[in-house]
C-alpha positions as CSV (number, residue, x, y, z in Angstrom):
1,M,36.8,-49.3,73.7
2,S,33.0,-49.1,73.3
3,W,33.0,-45.7,75.1
4,L,35.3,-44.4,72.3
5,N,32.8,-45.6,69.7
6,N,30.0,-43.9,71.7
7,M,31.9,-40.6,71.7
8,E,32.5,-40.9,67.9
9,N,28.8,-41.6,67.3
10,N,27.7,-38.8,69.7
11,Y,29.7,-36.1,67.9
12,K,28.2,-37.2,64.5
13,A,24.7,-37.4,66.1
14,N,25.2,-33.8,67.3
15,E,26.1,-32.7,63.8
16,I,23.1,-34.6,62.3
17,S,20.7,-33.1,64.8
18,Y,22.1,-29.5,64.8
19,P,19.2,-28.1,62.6
20,N,16.6,-29.5,65.0
21,K,18.2,-27.6,68.0
22,L,17.8,-24.2,66.4
23,N,15.2,-21.8,67.6
24,Q,12.7,-20.3,65.2
25,K,14.9,-17.3,64.3
26,E,18.0,-19.4,63.8
27,F,16.2,-21.9,61.6
28,A,14.7,-19.1,59.5
29,W,18.3,-17.8,59.1
30,L,19.5,-21.3,58.1
31,K,16.9,-21.4,55.3
32,S,17.7,-17.8,54.0
33,K,21.4,-17.4,54.7
34,P,23.3,-15.4,53.4
35,F,20.2,-13.1,52.8
36,G,18.4,-11.4,55.7
37,D,19.3,-9.3,58.7
38,F,19.9,-12.0,61.3
39,N,23.7,-11.7,61.1
40,I,24.9,-9.0,58.7
41,S,28.6,-9.7,59.5
42,E,28.1,-13.4,58.6
43,S,26.3,-12.4,55.3
44,E,29.2,-10.1,54.5
45,R,31.8,-12.8,55.1
46,T,29.8,-15.4,53.1
47,F,29.5,-13.1,50.0
48,R,33.3,-12.4,50.2
49,D,33.9,-16.2,50.4
50,F,31.6,-16.9,47.5
51,S,33.4,-14.3,45.4
52,T,36.8,-15.8,46.3
53,I,35.7,-19.3,45.6
54,L,34.3,-18.3,42.2
55,Y,37.5,-16.5,41.4
56,L,39.6,-19.6,42.3
57,I,37.4,-21.8,40.1
58,R,37.7,-19.5,37.2
59,T,41.4,-19.0,37.7
60,C,42.5,-22.6,38.5
61,K,39.9,-24.5,36.4
62,P,38.4,-22.1,33.9
63,N,36.8,-25.0,31.8
64,G,35.6,-27.0,34.8
65,K,31.9,-27.7,34.9
66,K,31.4,-30.6,37.4
67,I,31.7,-29.7,41.1
68,I,30.9,-31.4,44.3
69,E,30.6,-29.7,47.7
70,L,31.3,-31.8,50.7
71,G,29.5,-30.7,53.9
72,C,27.1,-28.5,52.0
73,G,24.8,-27.8,55.0
74,P,21.6,-26.1,53.8
75,G,23.1,-25.8,50.3
76,W,23.6,-22.1,49.7
77,L,27.0,-22.4,48.0
78,T,25.9,-25.4,45.9
79,I,22.8,-23.4,44.7
80,F,24.9,-20.3,44.1
81,L,27.3,-22.2,41.9
82,S,24.6,-24.0,40.0
83,K,23.0,-20.6,39.2
84,M,26.4,-19.6,37.8
85,G,26.1,-22.5,35.3
86,Y,28.0,-25.3,37.1
87,E,26.7,-28.9,37.6
88,V,27.0,-29.2,41.4
89,N,26.2,-32.0,43.8
90,G,26.1,-31.2,47.5
91,Y,26.6,-33.8,50.3
92,D,26.0,-33.5,54.0
93,I,25.7,-35.8,57.0
94,S,22.4,-34.3,58.2
95,P,19.1,-35.4,56.5
96,E,17.4,-32.2,57.7
97,M,20.1,-30.0,56.1
98,I,19.6,-31.9,52.8
99,N,15.9,-31.4,53.2
100,V,16.4,-27.6,53.6
101,A,18.8,-27.6,50.7
102,N,16.3,-29.5,48.4
103,N,13.5,-27.1,49.3
104,R,15.7,-24.1,48.8
105,S,16.9,-25.3,45.4
106,K,13.3,-25.6,44.2
107,K,12.3,-22.2,45.6
108,D,15.5,-20.6,44.1
109,D,14.9,-22.3,40.7
110,A,18.3,-24.0,40.8
111,P,17.7,-27.4,39.0
112,G,21.4,-27.9,38.5
113,A,21.9,-28.3,42.2
114,K,21.5,-31.9,43.5
115,F,21.7,-32.9,47.2
116,N,22.3,-36.2,49.0
117,V,23.0,-37.4,52.5
118,L,26.6,-38.6,53.0
119,D,29.1,-38.9,55.9
120,I,32.0,-37.2,54.2
121,E,34.4,-38.5,56.8
122,D,33.6,-42.2,56.6
123,Q,31.7,-42.8,53.4
124,L,32.9,-42.6,49.8
125,E,30.2,-41.9,47.1
126,E,31.4,-44.4,44.4
127,K,29.5,-42.7,41.6
128,E,31.6,-39.5,42.1
129,V,35.0,-41.1,42.1
130,G,37.3,-39.6,39.4
131,K,34.5,-37.6,37.8
132,N,34.8,-34.1,39.2
133,D,36.7,-31.0,38.0
134,I,36.5,-29.4,41.4
135,V,35.8,-30.5,44.9
136,I,34.9,-27.8,47.5
137,I,34.8,-28.1,51.2
138,Y,33.7,-24.8,52.7
139,D,33.3,-24.3,56.4
140,S,32.8,-28.0,57.2
141,L,36.1,-29.7,57.6
142,H,36.5,-28.1,61.0
143,H,33.4,-30.1,62.1
144,C,35.1,-33.4,61.3
145,R,37.6,-35.2,63.4
146,N,39.7,-37.0,60.8
147,D,41.1,-34.6,58.2
148,E,43.2,-37.3,56.5
149,K,40.1,-39.4,55.7
150,V,38.2,-36.5,54.3
151,L,41.2,-35.3,52.2
152,K,41.8,-38.8,50.8
153,N,38.1,-38.9,49.7
154,I,38.4,-35.4,48.2
155,F,41.3,-36.5,45.9
156,Q,39.4,-39.7,44.9
157,Y,36.5,-37.6,43.7
158,L,38.7,-35.5,41.4
159,K,39.7,-36.1,37.8
160,K,43.5,-36.3,37.3
161,D,43.8,-32.6,36.7
162,G,41.1,-31.6,39.2
163,V,41.2,-28.9,41.8
164,A,40.4,-29.0,45.5
165,I,39.3,-25.8,47.2
166,L,39.2,-25.7,51.0
167,A,37.9,-22.6,52.9
168,E,38.0,-23.2,56.7
169,P,38.6,-21.2,59.9
170,N,42.2,-21.0,61.0
171,I,43.8,-22.2,64.2
172,V,42.5,-19.2,66.2
173,H,38.9,-20.5,65.8
174,G,39.8,-23.3,68.2
175,S,39.9,-20.9,71.1
176,D,37.7,-17.9,70.2
177,S,34.6,-16.9,72.1
178,D,32.2,-17.7,69.1
179,R,33.4,-21.2,69.0
180,K,32.9,-21.7,72.8
181,E,29.3,-20.3,72.5
182,I,28.5,-22.7,69.6
183,V,30.0,-25.8,71.4
184,D,28.2,-25.0,74.6
185,K,24.8,-24.5,72.9
186,F,24.9,-27.3,70.3
187,D,27.7,-29.7,71.4
188,T,29.1,-29.8,67.9
189,T,32.7,-30.1,66.8
190,E,34.4,-26.7,66.2
191,R,38.1,-26.8,65.5
192,G,40.5,-24.3,64.2
193,L,42.6,-25.8,61.4
194,N,46.3,-25.5,60.8
195,A,47.0,-24.7,57.1
196,N,50.5,-26.2,57.2
197,M,49.2,-29.5,58.6
198,L,46.5,-29.6,55.9
199,K,49.1,-29.0,53.2
200,K,51.3,-31.8,54.6
């Protein structure tokens, strides 16, 4: 049974250390994304996603103000939303990602964005329970291994009439070439998610 615990710890260790495995160009992209010319297609997709997420917030929860983002990475969505007037807390398992996010929020003059380290799969941030209008998980659930635990936490963070927004790659991502390249290079978890299973 200890080998199973080691596997679990290894996959989380790989997520935590991901920023430290990036080369100089990749790390610069991590700090500037979605701006820059490192990956124009990725920038294009990210801006589309931001627009869709903002539309969903304004449509589903027009008076919502308090948001948390789980698996915020280097913080670009949390910062974007704070600059749109929302009070946003971003959480990520990687201290280095949170360090990048904090530096970026200072540089981008986004004082409404706050960041903290949290394992969104296995930890519950008690101070957030029942206090959020919106919980967002964007491009990070597919790095976890237990959807049910994460989703249970999401719903604990929400107010009674709160809204959860999930934006994740679909099942095709589990076998596409980009996924294989990322897994081979960084040994991180990359899954394609089944929307029907998540709804269930």
